[in-house]
mmCIF file as Biopython writes it, N, C-alpha, C and O atoms, coordinates in Angstrom:
data_model
#
loop_
_atom_site.group_PDB
_atom_site.id
_atom_site.type_symbol
_atom_site.label_atom_id
_atom_site.label_alt_id
_atom_site.label_comp_id
_atom_site.label_asym_id
_atom_site.label_entity_id
_atom_site.label_seq_id
_atom_site.pdbx_PDB_ins_code
_atom_site.Cartn_x
_atom_site.Cartn_y
_atom_site.Cartn_z
_atom_site.occupancy
_atom_site.B_iso_or_equiv
_atom_site.auth_seq_id
_atom_site.auth_asym_id
_atom_site.pdbx_PDB_model_num
ATOM 1   N N  . UNK A ? 1  ? 2.161   -15.280 3.609   1.0 0.0 1  A 1 
ATOM 2   C CA . UNK A ? 1  ? 2.225   -16.688 3.885   1.0 0.0 1  A 1 
ATOM 3   C C  . UNK A ? 1  ? 1.023   -17.382 3.249   1.0 0.0 1  A 1 
ATOM 4   O O  . UNK A ? 1  ? -0.108  -16.916 3.384   1.0 0.0 1  A 1 
ATOM 5   N N  . UNK A ? 2  ? 1.264   -18.483 2.563   1.0 0.0 2  A 1 
ATOM 6   C CA . UNK A ? 2  ? 0.207   -19.226 1.904   1.0 0.0 2  A 1 
ATOM 7   C C  . UNK A ? 2  ? -0.313  -20.294 2.854   1.0 0.0 2  A 1 
ATOM 8   O O  . UNK A ? 2  ? 0.443   -21.124 3.358   1.0 0.0 2  A 1 
ATOM 9   N N  . UNK A ? 3  ? -1.612  -20.255 3.083   1.0 0.0 3  A 1 
ATOM 10  C CA . UNK A ? 3  ? -2.222  -21.265 3.930   1.0 0.0 3  A 1 
ATOM 11  C C  . UNK A ? 3  ? -2.724  -22.399 3.051   1.0 0.0 3  A 1 
ATOM 12  O O  . UNK A ? 3  ? -3.366  -22.170 2.027   1.0 0.0 3  A 1 
ATOM 13  N N  . UNK A ? 4  ? -2.430  -23.598 3.455   1.0 0.0 4  A 1 
ATOM 14  C CA . UNK A ? 4  ? -2.850  -24.772 2.700   1.0 0.0 4  A 1 
ATOM 15  C C  . UNK A ? 4  ? -4.096  -25.363 3.327   1.0 0.0 4  A 1 
ATOM 16  O O  . UNK A ? 4  ? -4.236  -25.389 4.549   1.0 0.0 4  A 1 
ATOM 17  N N  . UNK A ? 5  ? -4.988  -25.831 2.496   1.0 0.0 5  A 1 
ATOM 18  C CA . UNK A ? 5  ? -6.217  -26.449 2.983   1.0 0.0 5  A 1 
ATOM 19  C C  . UNK A ? 5  ? -6.173  -27.940 2.709   1.0 0.0 5  A 1 
ATOM 20  O O  . UNK A ? 5  ? -5.629  -28.389 1.701   1.0 0.0 5  A 1 
ATOM 21  N N  . UNK A ? 6  ? -6.748  -28.689 3.616   1.0 0.0 6  A 1 
ATOM 22  C CA . UNK A ? 6  ? -6.798  -30.135 3.410   1.0 0.0 6  A 1 
ATOM 23  C C  . UNK A ? 6  ? -7.907  -30.502 2.423   1.0 0.0 6  A 1 
ATOM 24  O O  . UNK A ? 6  ? -7.897  -31.593 1.854   1.0 0.0 6  A 1 
ATOM 25  N N  . UNK A ? 7  ? -8.853  -29.599 2.223   1.0 0.0 7  A 1 
ATOM 26  C CA . UNK A ? 7  ? -9.952  -29.848 1.304   1.0 0.0 7  A 1 
ATOM 27  C C  . UNK A ? 7  ? -9.926  -28.803 0.196   1.0 0.0 7  A 1 
ATOM 28  O O  . UNK A ? 7  ? -9.959  -27.602 0.466   1.0 0.0 7  A 1 
ATOM 29  N N  . UNK A ? 8  ? -9.869  -29.259 -1.043  1.0 0.0 8  A 1 
ATOM 30  C CA . UNK A ? 8  ? -9.794  -28.335 -2.170  1.0 0.0 8  A 1 
ATOM 31  C C  . UNK A ? 8  ? -11.061 -27.518 -2.341  1.0 0.0 8  A 1 
ATOM 32  O O  . UNK A ? 8  ? -11.004 -26.400 -2.852  1.0 0.0 8  A 1 
ATOM 33  N N  . UNK A ? 9  ? -12.212 -28.051 -1.924  1.0 0.0 9  A 1 
ATOM 34  C CA . UNK A ? 9  ? -13.441 -27.293 -2.111  1.0 0.0 9  A 1 
ATOM 35  C C  . UNK A ? 9  ? -13.485 -26.044 -1.236  1.0 0.0 9  A 1 
ATOM 36  O O  . UNK A ? 9  ? -14.325 -25.170 -1.449  1.0 0.0 9  A 1 
ATOM 37  N N  . UNK A ? 10 ? -12.589 -25.952 -0.254  1.0 0.0 10 A 1 
ATOM 38  C CA . UNK A ? 10 ? -12.512 -24.758 0.584   1.0 0.0 10 A 1 
ATOM 39  C C  . UNK A ? 10 ? -11.802 -23.607 -0.127  1.0 0.0 10 A 1 
ATOM 40  O O  . UNK A ? 10 ? -11.857 -22.467 0.333   1.0 0.0 10 A 1 
ATOM 41  N N  . UNK A ? 11 ? -11.144 -23.894 -1.230  1.0 0.0 11 A 1 
ATOM 42  C CA . UNK A ? 11 ? -10.348 -22.886 -1.948  1.0 0.0 11 A 1 
ATOM 43  C C  . UNK A ? 11 ? -10.811 -22.775 -3.394  1.0 0.0 11 A 1 
ATOM 44  O O  . UNK A ? 11 ? -10.198 -23.376 -4.276  1.0 0.0 11 A 1 
ATOM 45  N N  . UNK A ? 12 ? -11.877 -22.023 -3.662  1.0 0.0 12 A 1 
ATOM 46  C CA . UNK A ? 12 ? -12.393 -21.971 -5.028  1.0 0.0 12 A 1 
ATOM 47  C C  . UNK A ? 12 ? -11.631 -21.041 -5.970  1.0 0.0 12 A 1 
ATOM 48  O O  . UNK A ? 12 ? -11.759 -21.175 -7.187  1.0 0.0 12 A 1 
ATOM 49  N N  . UNK A ? 13 ? -10.841 -20.103 -5.443  1.0 0.0 13 A 1 
ATOM 50  C CA . UNK A ? 13 ? -10.102 -19.180 -6.301  1.0 0.0 13 A 1 
ATOM 51  C C  . UNK A ? 13 ? -8.737  -19.770 -6.628  1.0 0.0 13 A 1 
ATOM 52  O O  . UNK A ? 13 ? -8.001  -20.195 -5.737  1.0 0.0 13 A 1 
ATOM 53  N N  . UNK A ? 14 ? -8.409  -19.792 -7.919  1.0 0.0 14 A 1 
ATOM 54  C CA . UNK A ? 14 ? -7.152  -20.397 -8.344  1.0 0.0 14 A 1 
ATOM 55  C C  . UNK A ? 14 ? -6.393  -19.458 -9.274  1.0 0.0 14 A 1 
ATOM 56  O O  . UNK A ? 14 ? -6.983  -18.784 -10.118 1.0 0.0 14 A 1 
ATOM 57  N N  . UNK A ? 15 ? -5.083  -19.427 -9.105  1.0 0.0 15 A 1 
ATOM 58  C CA . UNK A ? 15 ? -4.194  -18.736 -10.031 1.0 0.0 15 A 1 
ATOM 59  C C  . UNK A ? 15 ? -3.629  -19.819 -10.935 1.0 0.0 15 A 1 
ATOM 60  O O  . UNK A ? 15 ? -3.023  -20.781 -10.463 1.0 0.0 15 A 1 
ATOM 61  N N  . UNK A ? 16 ? -3.831  -19.657 -12.234 1.0 0.0 16 A 1 
ATOM 62  C CA . UNK A ? 16 ? -3.358  -20.658 -13.180 1.0 0.0 16 A 1 
ATOM 63  C C  . UNK A ? 16 ? -2.370  -20.037 -14.148 1.0 0.0 16 A 1 
ATOM 64  O O  . UNK A ? 16 ? -2.443  -18.851 -14.468 1.0 0.0 16 A 1 
ATOM 65  N N  . UNK A ? 17 ? -1.451  -20.861 -14.601 1.0 0.0 17 A 1 
ATOM 66  C CA . UNK A ? 17 ? -0.513  -20.439 -15.643 1.0 0.0 17 A 1 
ATOM 67  C C  . UNK A ? 17 ? -1.006  -21.022 -16.949 1.0 0.0 17 A 1 
ATOM 68  O O  . UNK A ? 17 ? -1.269  -22.221 -17.046 1.0 0.0 17 A 1 
ATOM 69  N N  . UNK A ? 18 ? -1.130  -20.171 -17.954 1.0 0.0 18 A 1 
ATOM 70  C CA . UNK A ? 18 ? -1.599  -20.603 -19.260 1.0 0.0 18 A 1 
ATOM 71  C C  . UNK A ? 18 ? -0.406  -21.145 -20.038 1.0 0.0 18 A 1 
ATOM 72  O O  . UNK A ? 18 ? 0.609   -20.466 -20.198 1.0 0.0 18 A 1 
ATOM 73  N N  . UNK A ? 19 ? -0.542  -22.374 -20.517 1.0 0.0 19 A 1 
ATOM 74  C CA . UNK A ? 19 ? 0.522   -23.060 -21.232 1.0 0.0 19 A 1 
ATOM 75  C C  . UNK A ? 19 ? 0.137   -23.211 -22.709 1.0 0.0 19 A 1 
ATOM 76  O O  . UNK A ? 19 ? -1.013  -22.970 -23.076 1.0 0.0 19 A 1 
ATOM 77  N N  . UNK A ? 20 ? 1.082   -23.602 -23.544 1.0 0.0 20 A 1 
ATOM 78  C CA . UNK A ? 20 ? 0.759   -23.810 -24.964 1.0 0.0 20 A 1 
ATOM 79  C C  . UNK A ? 20 ? -0.296  -24.899 -25.162 1.0 0.0 20 A 1 
ATOM 80  O O  . UNK A ? 20 ? -0.498  -25.746 -24.291 1.0 0.0 20 A 1 
ATOM 81  N N  . UNK A ? 21 ? -0.953  -24.868 -26.297 1.0 0.0 21 A 1 
ATOM 82  C CA . UNK A ? 21 ? -1.971  -25.846 -26.692 1.0 0.0 21 A 1 
ATOM 83  C C  . UNK A ? 21 ? -3.151  -25.876 -25.733 1.0 0.0 21 A 1 
ATOM 84  O O  . UNK A ? 21 ? -3.686  -26.942 -25.428 1.0 0.0 21 A 1 
ATOM 85  N N  . UNK A ? 22 ? -3.553  -24.703 -25.258 1.0 0.0 22 A 1 
ATOM 86  C CA . UNK A ? 22 ? -4.741  -24.540 -24.419 1.0 0.0 22 A 1 
ATOM 87  C C  . UNK A ? 22 ? -4.693  -25.353 -23.125 1.0 0.0 22 A 1 
ATOM 88  O O  . UNK A ? 22 ? -5.731  -25.792 -22.629 1.0 0.0 22 A 1 
ATOM 89  N N  . UNK A ? 23 ? -3.523  -25.550 -22.593 1.0 0.0 23 A 1 
ATOM 90  C CA . UNK A ? 23 ? -3.382  -26.233 -21.320 1.0 0.0 23 A 1 
ATOM 91  C C  . UNK A ? 23 ? -3.246  -25.201 -20.220 1.0 0.0 23 A 1 
ATOM 92  O O  . UNK A ? 23 ? -2.903  -24.046 -20.472 1.0 0.0 23 A 1 
ATOM 93  N N  . UNK A ? 24 ? -3.519  -25.633 -18.988 1.0 0.0 24 A 1 
ATOM 94  C CA . UNK A ? 24 ? -3.349  -24.742 -17.846 1.0 0.0 24 A 1 
ATOM 95  C C  . UNK A ? 24 ? -2.786  -25.535 -16.679 1.0 0.0 24 A 1 
ATOM 96  O O  . UNK A ? 24 ? -2.988  -26.744 -16.565 1.0 0.0 24 A 1 
ATOM 97  N N  . UNK A ? 25 ? -2.079  -24.824 -15.821 1.0 0.0 25 A 1 
ATOM 98  C CA . UNK A ? 25 ? -1.468  -25.441 -14.651 1.0 0.0 25 A 1 
ATOM 99  C C  . UNK A ? 25 ? -1.848  -24.591 -13.439 1.0 0.0 25 A 1 
ATOM 100 O O  . UNK A ? 25 ? -1.565  -23.393 -13.402 1.0 0.0 25 A 1 
ATOM 101 N N  . UNK A ? 26 ? -2.488  -25.214 -12.454 1.0 0.0 26 A 1 
ATOM 102 C CA . UNK A ? 26 ? -2.882  -24.482 -11.251 1.0 0.0 26 A 1 
ATOM 103 C C  . UNK A ? 26 ? -1.630  -24.211 -10.426 1.0 0.0 26 A 1 
ATOM 104 O O  . UNK A ? 26 ? -0.934  -25.139 -10.014 1.0 0.0 26 A 1 
ATOM 105 N N  . UNK A ? 27 ? -1.352  -22.938 -10.191 1.0 0.0 27 A 1 
ATOM 106 C CA . UNK A ? 27 ? -0.181  -22.523 -9.418  1.0 0.0 27 A 1 
ATOM 107 C C  . UNK A ? 27 ? -0.507  -22.535 -7.935  1.0 0.0 27 A 1 
ATOM 108 O O  . UNK A ? 27 ? 0.283   -23.025 -7.128  1.0 0.0 27 A 1 
ATOM 109 N N  . UNK A ? 28 ? -1.672  -21.996 -7.568  1.0 0.0 28 A 1 
ATOM 110 C CA . UNK A ? 28 ? -2.070  -21.926 -6.161  1.0 0.0 28 A 1 
ATOM 111 C C  . UNK A ? 28 ? -3.575  -21.753 -6.061  1.0 0.0 28 A 1 
ATOM 112 O O  . UNK A ? 28 ? -4.223  -21.284 -6.997  1.0 0.0 28 A 1 
ATOM 113 N N  . UNK A ? 29 ? -4.125  -22.137 -4.913  1.0 0.0 29 A 1 
ATOM 114 C CA . UNK A ? 29 ? -5.550  -21.970 -4.627  1.0 0.0 29 A 1 
ATOM 115 C C  . UNK A ? 29 ? -5.704  -21.122 -3.364  1.0 0.0 29 A 1 
ATOM 116 O O  . UNK A ? 29 ? -4.866  -21.167 -2.463  1.0 0.0 29 A 1 
ATOM 117 N N  . UNK A ? 30 ? -6.795  -20.345 -3.316  1.0 0.0 30 A 1 
ATOM 118 C CA . UNK A ? 30 ? -7.008  -19.423 -2.198  1.0 0.0 30 A 1 
ATOM 119 C C  . UNK A ? 30 ? -8.454  -19.455 -1.740  1.0 0.0 30 A 1 
ATOM 120 O O  . UNK A ? 30 ? -9.360  -19.800 -2.498  1.0 0.0 30 A 1 
ATOM 121 N N  . UNK A ? 31 ? -8.650  -19.082 -0.463  1.0 0.0 31 A 1 
ATOM 122 C CA . UNK A ? 31 ? -9.981  -18.997 0.130   1.0 0.0 31 A 1 
ATOM 123 C C  . UNK A ? 31 ? -10.774 -17.820 -0.424  1.0 0.0 31 A 1 
ATOM 124 O O  . UNK A ? 31 ? -11.976 -17.927 -0.667  1.0 0.0 31 A 1 
ATOM 125 N N  . UNK A ? 32 ? -10.092 -16.703 -0.618  1.0 0.0 32 A 1 
ATOM 126 C CA . UNK A ? 32 ? -10.817 -15.526 -1.075  1.0 0.0 32 A 1 
ATOM 127 C C  . UNK A ? 32 ? -10.135 -14.878 -2.272  1.0 0.0 32 A 1 
ATOM 128 O O  . UNK A ? 32 ? -8.962  -15.124 -2.552  1.0 0.0 32 A 1 
ATOM 129 N N  . UNK A ? 33 ? -10.893 -14.051 -2.964  1.0 0.0 33 A 1 
ATOM 130 C CA . UNK A ? 33 ? -10.417 -13.452 -4.204  1.0 0.0 33 A 1 
ATOM 131 C C  . UNK A ? 33 ? -9.284  -12.457 -3.974  1.0 0.0 33 A 1 
ATOM 132 O O  . UNK A ? 33 ? -8.371  -12.368 -4.794  1.0 0.0 33 A 1 
ATOM 133 N N  . UNK A ? 34 ? -9.325  -11.726 -2.897  1.0 0.0 34 A 1 
ATOM 134 C CA . UNK A ? 34 ? -8.294  -10.716 -2.641  1.0 0.0 34 A 1 
ATOM 135 C C  . UNK A ? 34 ? -6.909  -11.341 -2.521  1.0 0.0 34 A 1 
ATOM 136 O O  . UNK A ? 34 ? -5.948  -10.829 -3.096  1.0 0.0 34 A 1 
ATOM 137 N N  . UNK A ? 35 ? -6.796  -12.431 -1.789  1.0 0.0 35 A 1 
ATOM 138 C CA . UNK A ? 35 ? -5.507  -13.114 -1.670  1.0 0.0 35 A 1 
ATOM 139 C C  . UNK A ? 35 ? -5.023  -13.629 -3.027  1.0 0.0 35 A 1 
ATOM 140 O O  . UNK A ? 35 ? -3.842  -13.523 -3.356  1.0 0.0 35 A 1 
ATOM 141 N N  . UNK A ? 36 ? -5.942  -14.182 -3.802  1.0 0.0 36 A 1 
ATOM 142 C CA . UNK A ? 36 ? -5.588  -14.685 -5.127  1.0 0.0 36 A 1 
ATOM 143 C C  . UNK A ? 36 ? -5.147  -13.548 -6.041  1.0 0.0 36 A 1 
ATOM 144 O O  . UNK A ? 36 ? -4.189  -13.691 -6.801  1.0 0.0 36 A 1 
ATOM 145 N N  . UNK A ? 37 ? -5.843  -12.427 -5.966  1.0 0.0 37 A 1 
ATOM 146 C CA . UNK A ? 37 ? -5.497  -11.261 -6.779  1.0 0.0 37 A 1 
ATOM 147 C C  . UNK A ? 37 ? -4.118  -10.708 -6.414  1.0 0.0 37 A 1 
ATOM 148 O O  . UNK A ? 37 ? -3.347  -10.327 -7.294  1.0 0.0 37 A 1 
ATOM 149 N N  . UNK A ? 38 ? -3.811  -10.665 -5.127  1.0 0.0 38 A 1 
ATOM 150 C CA . UNK A ? 38 ? -2.496  -10.204 -4.685  1.0 0.0 38 A 1 
ATOM 151 C C  . UNK A ? 38 ? -1.386  -11.117 -5.190  1.0 0.0 38 A 1 
ATOM 152 O O  . UNK A ? 38 ? -0.334  -10.646 -5.624  1.0 0.0 38 A 1 
ATOM 153 N N  . UNK A ? 39 ? -1.620  -12.410 -5.131  1.0 0.0 39 A 1 
ATOM 154 C CA . UNK A ? 39 ? -0.643  -13.380 -5.621  1.0 0.0 39 A 1 
ATOM 155 C C  . UNK A ? 39 ? -0.453  -13.248 -7.130  1.0 0.0 39 A 1 
ATOM 156 O O  . UNK A ? 39 ? 0.668   -13.325 -7.632  1.0 0.0 39 A 1 
ATOM 157 N N  . UNK A ? 40 ? -1.541  -13.053 -7.835  1.0 0.0 40 A 1 
ATOM 158 C CA . UNK A ? 40 ? -1.480  -12.881 -9.287  1.0 0.0 40 A 1 
ATOM 159 C C  . UNK A ? 40 ? -0.644  -11.666 -9.660  1.0 0.0 40 A 1 
ATOM 160 O O  . UNK A ? 40 ? 0.181   -11.729 -10.571 1.0 0.0 40 A 1 
ATOM 161 N N  . UNK A ? 41 ? -0.860  -10.563 -8.956  1.0 0.0 41 A 1 
ATOM 162 C CA . UNK A ? 41 ? -0.083  -9.355  -9.216  1.0 0.0 41 A 1 
ATOM 163 C C  . UNK A ? 41 ? 1.412   -9.577  -8.991  1.0 0.0 41 A 1 
ATOM 164 O O  . UNK A ? 41 ? 2.244   -9.112  -9.770  1.0 0.0 41 A 1 
ATOM 165 N N  . UNK A ? 42 ? 1.739   -10.295 -7.917  1.0 0.0 42 A 1 
ATOM 166 C CA . UNK A ? 42 ? 3.128   -10.599 -7.598  1.0 0.0 42 A 1 
ATOM 167 C C  . UNK A ? 42 ? 3.768   -11.482 -8.680  1.0 0.0 42 A 1 
ATOM 168 O O  . UNK A ? 42 ? 4.888   -11.220 -9.118  1.0 0.0 42 A 1 
ATOM 169 N N  . UNK A ? 43 ? 3.054   -12.520 -9.102  1.0 0.0 43 A 1 
ATOM 170 C CA . UNK A ? 43 ? 3.573   -13.401 -10.146 1.0 0.0 43 A 1 
ATOM 171 C C  . UNK A ? 43 ? 3.799   -12.655 -11.456 1.0 0.0 43 A 1 
ATOM 172 O O  . UNK A ? 43 ? 4.819   -12.850 -12.117 1.0 0.0 43 A 1 
ATOM 173 N N  . UNK A ? 44 ? 2.848   -11.800 -11.833 1.0 0.0 44 A 1 
ATOM 174 C CA . UNK A ? 44 ? 2.988   -11.040 -13.078 1.0 0.0 44 A 1 
ATOM 175 C C  . UNK A ? 44 ? 4.165   -10.069 -13.009 1.0 0.0 44 A 1 
ATOM 176 O O  . UNK A ? 44 ? 4.794   -9.781  -14.027 1.0 0.0 44 A 1 
ATOM 177 N N  . UNK A ? 45 ? 4.460   -9.568  -11.816 1.0 0.0 45 A 1 
ATOM 178 C CA . UNK A ? 45 ? 5.581   -8.640  -11.664 1.0 0.0 45 A 1 
ATOM 179 C C  . UNK A ? 45 ? 6.922   -9.361  -11.766 1.0 0.0 45 A 1 
ATOM 180 O O  . UNK A ? 45 ? 7.842   -8.867  -12.417 1.0 0.0 45 A 1 
ATOM 181 N N  . UNK A ? 46 ? 7.042   -10.538 -11.122 1.0 0.0 46 A 1 
ATOM 182 C CA . UNK A ? 46 ? 8.328   -11.228 -11.073 1.0 0.0 46 A 1 
ATOM 183 C C  . UNK A ? 46 ? 8.565   -12.203 -12.223 1.0 0.0 46 A 1 
ATOM 184 O O  . UNK A ? 46 ? 9.708   -12.576 -12.489 1.0 0.0 46 A 1 
ATOM 185 N N  . UNK A ? 47 ? 7.500   -12.620 -12.906 1.0 0.0 47 A 1 
ATOM 186 C CA . UNK A ? 47 ? 7.650   -13.497 -14.072 1.0 0.0 47 A 1 
ATOM 187 C C  . UNK A ? 47 ? 6.841   -12.889 -15.225 1.0 0.0 47 A 1 
ATOM 188 O O  . UNK A ? 47 ? 5.781   -13.409 -15.575 1.0 0.0 47 A 1 
ATOM 189 N N  . UNK A ? 48 ? 7.325   -11.804 -15.811 1.0 0.0 48 A 1 
ATOM 190 C CA . UNK A ? 48 ? 6.540   -11.102 -16.827 1.0 0.0 48 A 1 
ATOM 191 C C  . UNK A ? 48 ? 6.379   -11.873 -18.144 1.0 0.0 48 A 1 
ATOM 192 O O  . UNK A ? 48 ? 5.460   -11.590 -18.911 1.0 0.0 48 A 1 
ATOM 193 N N  . UNK A ? 49 ? 7.248   -12.829 -18.411 1.0 0.0 49 A 1 
ATOM 194 C CA . UNK A ? 49 ? 7.156   -13.577 -19.665 1.0 0.0 49 A 1 
ATOM 195 C C  . UNK A ? 49 ? 6.045   -14.628 -19.640 1.0 0.0 49 A 1 
ATOM 196 O O  . UNK A ? 49 ? 5.600   -15.069 -20.700 1.0 0.0 49 A 1 
ATOM 197 N N  . UNK A ? 50 ? 5.594   -15.032 -18.466 1.0 0.0 50 A 1 
ATOM 198 C CA . UNK A ? 50 ? 4.553   -16.055 -18.339 1.0 0.0 50 A 1 
ATOM 199 C C  . UNK A ? 50 ? 3.170   -15.404 -18.337 1.0 0.0 50 A 1 
ATOM 200 O O  . UNK A ? 50 ? 3.023   -14.226 -18.010 1.0 0.0 50 A 1 
ATOM 201 N N  . UNK A ? 51 ? 2.179   -16.179 -18.703 1.0 0.0 51 A 1 
ATOM 202 C CA . UNK A ? 51 ? 0.792   -15.702 -18.708 1.0 0.0 51 A 1 
ATOM 203 C C  . UNK A ? 51 ? 0.049   -16.380 -17.560 1.0 0.0 51 A 1 
ATOM 204 O O  . UNK A ? 51 ? -0.069  -17.605 -17.519 1.0 0.0 51 A 1 
ATOM 205 N N  . UNK A ? 52 ? -0.450  -15.565 -16.628 1.0 0.0 52 A 1 
ATOM 206 C CA . UNK A ? 52 ? -1.201  -16.061 -15.476 1.0 0.0 52 A 1 
ATOM 207 C C  . UNK A ? 52 ? -2.606  -15.482 -15.512 1.0 0.0 52 A 1 
ATOM 208 O O  . UNK A ? 52 ? -2.812  -14.354 -15.960 1.0 0.0 52 A 1 
ATOM 209 N N  . UNK A ? 53 ? -3.565  -16.258 -15.040 1.0 0.0 53 A 1 
ATOM 210 C CA . UNK A ? 53 ? -4.948  -15.796 -14.955 1.0 0.0 53 A 1 
ATOM 211 C C  . UNK A ? 53 ? -5.540  -16.205 -13.619 1.0 0.0 53 A 1 
ATOM 212 O O  . UNK A ? 53 ? -5.092  -17.162 -12.988 1.0 0.0 53 A 1 
ATOM 213 N N  . UNK A ? 54 ? -6.546  -15.467 -13.204 1.0 0.0 54 A 1 
ATOM 214 C CA . UNK A ? 54 ? -7.279  -15.766 -11.980 1.0 0.0 54 A 1 
ATOM 215 C C  . UNK A ? 54 ? -8.616  -16.376 -12.382 1.0 0.0 54 A 1 
ATOM 216 O O  . UNK A ? 54 ? -9.338  -15.804 -13.200 1.0 0.0 54 A 1 
ATOM 217 N N  . UNK A ? 55 ? -8.951  -17.531 -11.815 1.0 0.0 55 A 1 
ATOM 218 C CA . UNK A ? 55 ? -10.211 -18.172 -12.157 1.0 0.0 55 A 1 
ATOM 219 C C  . UNK A ? 55 ? -10.952 -18.582 -10.888 1.0 0.0 55 A 1 
ATOM 220 O O  . UNK A ? 55 ? -10.347 -18.824 -9.844  1.0 0.0 55 A 1 
ATOM 221 N N  . UNK A ? 56 ? -12.259 -18.653 -11.004 1.0 0.0 56 A 1 
ATOM 222 C CA . UNK A ? 56 ? -13.096 -19.212 -9.941  1.0 0.0 56 A 1 
ATOM 223 C C  . UNK A ? 56 ? -13.369 -20.643 -10.347 1.0 0.0 56 A 1 
ATOM 224 O O  . UNK A ? 56 ? -14.075 -20.895 -11.323 1.0 0.0 56 A 1 
ATOM 225 N N  . UNK A ? 57 ? -12.814 -21.581 -9.602  1.0 0.0 57 A 1 
ATOM 226 C CA . UNK A ? 57 ? -12.851 -22.988 -9.984  1.0 0.0 57 A 1 
ATOM 227 C C  . UNK A ? 57 ? -13.257 -23.833 -8.781  1.0 0.0 57 A 1 
ATOM 228 O O  . UNK A ? 57 ? -12.403 -24.462 -8.158  1.0 0.0 57 A 1 
ATOM 229 N N  . UNK A ? 58 ? -14.562 -23.858 -8.440  1.0 0.0 58 A 1 
ATOM 230 C CA . UNK A ? 58 ? -14.966 -24.676 -7.300  1.0 0.0 58 A 1 
ATOM 231 C C  . UNK A ? 58 ? -14.770 -26.158 -7.614  1.0 0.0 58 A 1 
ATOM 232 O O  . UNK A ? 58 ? -15.139 -26.631 -8.689  1.0 0.0 58 A 1 
ATOM 233 N N  . UNK A ? 59 ? -14.196 -26.864 -6.680  1.0 0.0 59 A 1 
ATOM 234 C CA . UNK A ? 59 ? -13.938 -28.285 -6.854  1.0 0.0 59 A 1 
ATOM 235 C C  . UNK A ? 59 ? -15.130 -29.056 -6.307  1.0 0.0 59 A 1 
ATOM 236 O O  . UNK A ? 59 ? -15.540 -28.865 -5.163  1.0 0.0 59 A 1 
ATOM 237 N N  . UNK A ? 60 ? -15.668 -29.914 -7.127  1.0 0.0 60 A 1 
ATOM 238 C CA . UNK A ? 60 ? -16.807 -30.734 -6.716  1.0 0.0 60 A 1 
ATOM 239 C C  . UNK A ? 60 ? -16.306 -32.154 -6.525  1.0 0.0 60 A 1 
ATOM 240 O O  . UNK A ? 60 ? -15.756 -32.769 -7.439  1.0 0.0 60 A 1 
ATOM 241 N N  . UNK A ? 61 ? -16.505 -32.654 -5.332  1.0 0.0 61 A 1 
ATOM 242 C CA . UNK A ? 61 ? -16.073 -34.022 -5.052  1.0 0.0 61 A 1 
ATOM 243 C C  . UNK A ? 61 ? -17.025 -35.002 -5.722  1.0 0.0 61 A 1 
ATOM 244 O O  . UNK A ? 61 ? -18.245 -34.835 -5.688  1.0 0.0 61 A 1 
ATOM 245 N N  . UNK A ? 62 ? -16.452 -36.009 -6.321  1.0 0.0 62 A 1 
ATOM 246 C CA . UNK A ? 62 ? -17.263 -37.056 -6.925  1.0 0.0 62 A 1 
ATOM 247 C C  . UNK A ? 62 ? -17.560 -38.109 -5.849  1.0 0.0 62 A 1 
ATOM 248 O O  . UNK A ? 62 ? -16.669 -38.560 -5.129  1.0 0.0 62 A 1 
ATOM 249 N N  . UNK A ? 63 ? -18.816 -38.475 -5.770  1.0 0.0 63 A 1 
ATOM 250 C CA . UNK A ? 63 ? -19.219 -39.483 -4.809  1.0 0.0 63 A 1 
ATOM 251 C C  . UNK A ? 63 ? -19.218 -40.835 -5.520  1.0 0.0 63 A 1 
ATOM 252 O O  . UNK A ? 63 ? -19.956 -41.048 -6.482  1.0 0.0 63 A 1 
ATOM 253 N N  . UNK A ? 64 ? -18.401 -41.714 -5.044  1.0 0.0 64 A 1 
ATOM 254 C CA . UNK A ? 64 ? -18.319 -43.044 -5.638  1.0 0.0 64 A 1 
ATOM 255 C C  . UNK A ? 64 ? -19.362 -43.939 -4.988  1.0 0.0 64 A 1 
ATOM 256 O O  . UNK A ? 64 ? -19.423 -44.057 -3.764  1.0 0.0 64 A 1 
ATOM 257 N N  . UNK A ? 65 ? -20.167 -44.557 -5.809  1.0 0.0 65 A 1 
ATOM 258 C CA . UNK A ? 65 ? -21.208 -45.434 -5.312  1.0 0.0 65 A 1 
ATOM 259 C C  . UNK A ? 65 ? -20.807 -46.866 -5.622  1.0 0.0 65 A 1 
ATOM 260 O O  . UNK A ? 65 ? -20.530 -47.219 -6.768  1.0 0.0 65 A 1 
ATOM 261 N N  . UNK A ? 66 ? -20.784 -47.661 -4.604  1.0 0.0 66 A 1 
ATOM 262 C CA . UNK A ? 66 ? -20.485 -49.065 -4.770  1.0 0.0 66 A 1 
ATOM 263 C C  . UNK A ? 66 ? -21.747 -49.763 -5.305  1.0 0.0 66 A 1 
ATOM 264 O O  . UNK A ? 66 ? -22.835 -49.574 -4.762  1.0 0.0 66 A 1 
ATOM 265 N N  . UNK A ? 67 ? -21.605 -50.552 -6.346  1.0 0.0 67 A 1 
ATOM 266 C CA . UNK A ? 67 ? -22.767 -51.191 -6.966  1.0 0.0 67 A 1 
ATOM 267 C C  . UNK A ? 67 ? -23.505 -52.114 -5.992  1.0 0.0 67 A 1 
ATOM 268 O O  . UNK A ? 67 ? -24.709 -52.330 -6.138  1.0 0.0 67 A 1 
ATOM 269 N N  . UNK A ? 68 ? -22.812 -52.645 -5.027  1.0 0.0 68 A 1 
ATOM 270 C CA . UNK A ? 68 ? -23.470 -53.530 -4.057  1.0 0.0 68 A 1 
ATOM 271 C C  . UNK A ? 68 ? -24.373 -52.746 -3.102  1.0 0.0 68 A 1 
ATOM 272 O O  . UNK A ? 68 ? -25.259 -53.318 -2.466  1.0 0.0 68 A 1 
ATOM 273 N N  . UNK A ? 69 ? -24.136 -51.406 -3.004  1.0 0.0 69 A 1 
ATOM 274 C CA . UNK A ? 69 ? -24.954 -50.565 -2.122  1.0 0.0 69 A 1 
ATOM 275 C C  . UNK A ? 69 ? -26.265 -50.165 -2.770  1.0 0.0 69 A 1 
ATOM 276 O O  . UNK A ? 69 ? -27.193 -49.754 -2.073  1.0 0.0 69 A 1 
ATOM 277 N N  . UNK A ? 70 ? -26.362 -50.276 -4.091  1.0 0.0 70 A 1 
ATOM 278 C CA . UNK A ? 70 ? -27.552 -49.813 -4.807  1.0 0.0 70 A 1 
ATOM 279 C C  . UNK A ? 70 ? -28.643 -50.825 -4.760  1.0 0.0 70 A 1 
ATOM 280 O O  . UNK A ? 70 ? -29.719 -50.598 -5.314  1.0 0.0 70 A 1 
#
């Protein structure tokens, strides 16, 4: 079962599908590497024609500063 997080920074491990022209598409995000690795193995088994990779991709929230606050 895939657990969803309300905050992306809680899930730094991502399974991505490699697309043509150096593009990538995030398939799923996980809390820990083991869960991501298990998912990657499953995807590679059931969709052998696609290229999937496991990456560590911490999401950094951008803090928007209002100019009137400065």
